[in-house]
N, C-alpha and C positions, 0 to 999 in steps of 0.2 A: 398493601404493598403499593408503591407508585408505580406509575407508568415507566418511568425511567429505571426503577430496580427491576421491573420485569424484563425490559430491553436487556439490562445487563445480564441478568440470570439467563436468558436464553442463549445470549452470545457465550457466556461461560459452559453452558450445556453443549452448544455447537462445538466449541473448541475442544473440550474434553472427548467429544466423539471420534476425534482425529482425522476428520475428513479433510482438512485442509493442509495436512502435513506431508504428503506426498508432493515430490517437486513437479510431477506432471500435473497435477490439479492446480498447484501455483502458476504455472505457465499457462495453462488454459485460462484461468481467471484474468490474468493480465492480458491475453489476447482478446478476450471478450471485452474488457474494459476499453482497450484501443479501437476494437470494432465500434463500440458504443460512441466514443468520442467522434471518429471519423463520420459514422452514421448521422449523428446529430449536429455536426459542425454548424450547419446553417441555423438551427435552433438555437444553439449556444450563442452565435454571433449575435442574432437578433434580440435575445434576452439581455446580454450585456449592454447592447447599444441602447436598449430602452432603459435598462435600470441604472446604468453608470455612464451612459453616453459614450462608451469606447467604441472606437472606429474598427472596421473588420480587419485593418492591418495590425492595430493594436492587439486584438484578441487573438489572432494568428500567431503573432510574433511573443507576446508576453504571457499568453495563456495556453495555446493548444500545442504548439511546436514544442516546448519544453516539456510537456506530458508525454508527447510521442518519444521523445529522446529517453525520458526516464523509463518508459515501458520497454523501449528496445535495450536499454541498457541491462535492465533486470531480468529480461528474458535471455538475453546473452550470457550473463554472467551468474545467473541463479546457481547452477550446478557448482561452480567455483566458489560462490559465497557459502553455500551450504555443505560442502565437502568438510572432512576433519583436517584440521590442521595439527601438524607434530610439534610437540614442544620440547624444550631441552630436558633431557634425563639429569638426575642426579644421584646420589649414591643410594639412596632409599628407592628410586624407581629404575635402577639401572638393568634390570632384568624384565621389565615390564614395557606393555604398550601405553605410551603417554601421549595424547592427543587431546585437543579441544574441539569439541563437537557442537556446533551451532545448533540450538533447539527453539522452536517456538514457545512462548512463555505464557501466552494467555489472550486477553483481551484489551483492547486500546481505544480510547475516546479522541477523535480528532475535531478540534474546534477550529473551523475555517474563519478566515477575514474577509471582511466585505470588500476590500479594495481589489483583489485578485481572488475572486471567489473560487475559481476553478483550479488553479495553480496551487493555491495554499491550501487548499482541500485535498485534491487528489494526489499531489505527490506525496503526501505521508500515506496516503491510502495505497499507493503502489508499492511503498517500502513495506507496510503491514501484510499486503498479499505476498510480497515477495518473502517475507520472514514466516509466513505461514500462521500469523495470528488473526483473530478476528477483530474487526474494526467497525465502529459506527461512527457517523460524523454530524456535527451540528453546526451551523453557521452562527458566526459571533453576531449576537445582538445585546445592546444594552437593557 
């Protein structure tokens, strides 16, 4: 079994454990991600300057502030997004409770891009955490 297959198997096993399903766990993970970004802001800025010659202002504006906004939105609205939504009843379901219940479905792979490595990798990760799925990422390389 290849290393990639082992990673996917571990992620699937972790997903089936149900650990990431509770909303409180997801909110905690999102807040930890926000803390990490804030704590490592200087390191992120320095790395993007070195690798892509991005200015501090460009890094803050195009990479980090958008992530802060995404995390805040997910934390604020997660309960609403995960709540059951009623659907219209028909003759067959007239006496039933019918609703759509959002549920986590599994494991996702996030392939980031080289030009905005933080934003284009972590924004999908924020969505994955909010959805309760397990995710792993890889930066795009030819």
